[in-house]
Residue, then its C-alpha position, 0 to 999 in steps of 0.5 A: m082724904q079731904r078732897t075724897e070727902e068732899a067730892i063725894k058730898r059735892w058731886f055724888p047728888l049731881s050724878v044721881f041727878a043725871a042719872a035720873i035724866s038718863f033713867i027718863i029720858t031712855y025710858l020715854f023712848n021705850l027702849p029695853i030695860e037693859r038699855v035703860i039700867a046701861s045707860t042710866a050706869l055709865a050717865g051716873i059713873i061719867v059725871f061723878s067721876g068728871f068732878f071726881f077728877r075735876s077736883f083732884g086737878k085744881d091746887e089745894n088752897e084753890f079747892k079749899k078756897e072754891m068750898r067755902 
């Protein structure tokens, strides 16, 4: 449970940042709003899921050392 909480606290802001970058770029290209929303959501989900599963792929002792 601790890994889940730490992953959310640590990786969620980065996924929001990635989604914001995606939003700005697609908006500047004057794409339809449906595509802007879809690309923003996908960018946030992909980044968060990658980092979330990364934290579960490590050894628990190594994960605790990295979090300090």
